[in-house]
C-alpha positions in Angstrom: -118.3 130.7 -318.5 -117.4 127.2 -316.6 -121.0 124.7 -316.7 -121.6 123.8 -313.1 -124.0 121.1 -312.6 -127.0 121.5 -309.5 -126.2 118.7 -307.1 -129.9 118.4 -305.6 -130.5 117.9 -309.4 -128.0 115.3 -310.3 -128.0 114.0 -306.6 -131.7 112.8 -307.1 -131.8 111.3 -310.3 -128.7 109.4 -309.7 -130.0 108.6 -307.2 -133.5 107.1 -308.6 -131.3 105.9 -311.2 -129.2 104.1 -308.9 -132.7 102.7 -307.3 -134.1 101.4 -310.4 -131.8 99.7 -311.8 -131.3 97.8 -308.8 -135.2 97.6 -308.2 -135.1 96.4 -312.4 -132.0 94.1 -312.0 -133.7 92.3 -309.1 -137.4 91.4 -311.2 -134.7 89.8 -314.3 -133.2 88.0 -311.6 -137.1 86.1 -310.7 -138.2 86.2 -313.8 -135.3 83.7 -314.9 -134.8 81.8 -311.5 -137.6 83.5 -309.3 -137.5 84.2 -305.9 -134.4 83.0 -304.0 -134.5 85.1 -300.2 -131.2 84.0 -300.6 -128.3 86.7 -298.9 -126.3 88.0 -302.3 -123.5 90.8 -302.0 -126.2 93.7 -302.4 -127.4 91.5 -299.0 -125.0 91.8 -297.4 -124.1 95.7 -298.1 -128.2 97.0 -297.9 -129.4 95.4 -295.4 -132.7 93.6 -295.9 -131.9 93.4 -299.2 -133.0 90.0 -301.0 -133.9 88.3 -304.5 -137.7 88.8 -303.1 -140.4 91.3 -304.2 -139.7 92.8 -300.9 -136.3 92.9 -301.4 -136.3 94.3 -305.5 -138.2 97.1 -303.5 -136.0 96.9 -300.3 -132.8 97.8 -302.9 -134.4 100.7 -304.8 -134.8 102.4 -300.9 -130.6 101.6 -300.4 -130.3 102.4 -303.9 -132.3 105.9 -304.0 -130.4 106.3 -300.5 -126.9 105.6 -301.5 -127.4 107.0 -305.9 -128.4 110.9 -303.7 -125.6 110.8 -301.7 -122.9 109.4 -304.5 -124.4 111.7 -307.4 -124.4 115.0 -304.4 -120.5 113.5 -304.1 -119.9 113.4 -307.7 -121.4 116.8 -308.7 -119.9 118.7 -306.2 -116.3 117.0 -307.0 -117.3 118.2 -310.8 -118.4 121.6 -309.7 -114.8 122.3 -307.4 -112.3 120.8 -310.5 -114.5 122.9 -313.1 -114.0 125.3 -311.2 -110.0 125.4 -310.7 -108.9 124.0 -314.1 -111.1 126.2 -316.6 -111.8 124.8 -320.5 -108.2 124.7 -322.0 -109.6 124.5 -324.9 -111.3 128.1 -324.6 -108.1 129.2 -324.2 -106.1 127.5 -326.3 -108.3 128.8 -329.0 -108.5 132.6 -327.5 -104.6 132.8 -327.8 -104.4 131.4 -331.7 -107.4 133.5 -332.9 -104.6 137.0 -331.0 -102.1 135.7 -332.4 -103.2 135.0 -335.6 -104.8 139.0 -336.0 -101.2 140.5 -335.5 -100.8 142.9 -337.9 -97.7 141.5 -340.3 -98.8 137.9 -339.6 -99.2 136.0 -342.4 -102.2 134.2 -340.9 -104.6 137.1 -340.9 -108.0 137.2 -341.8 -107.8 132.9 -342.5 -110.1 131.2 -340.0 -109.4 129.5 -337.1 -108.9 125.7 -337.3 
């Protein structure tokens, strides 16, 4: 049985984590340097973001939006790859077990390692 990721659940979880990360990182910078309002690299990517209290909220919203898309794409790709490439380790173990249990084989009855 192949494990699949729930795309909506993974996307939402990733979005919340990404948004919270931007929010907390903004407050971390403000804790040491104070609100600067400078345009940063994130400010160029996320419209309206700056190192300020309102910027942290804007960063959270953009991060949530961006993270949901990235999380959905990741979960969808994972499910596609999991379907295409089944668990190779499981297949190898089952073929070793069948080989070891053949009549006349010296390994019959030994535990699989």
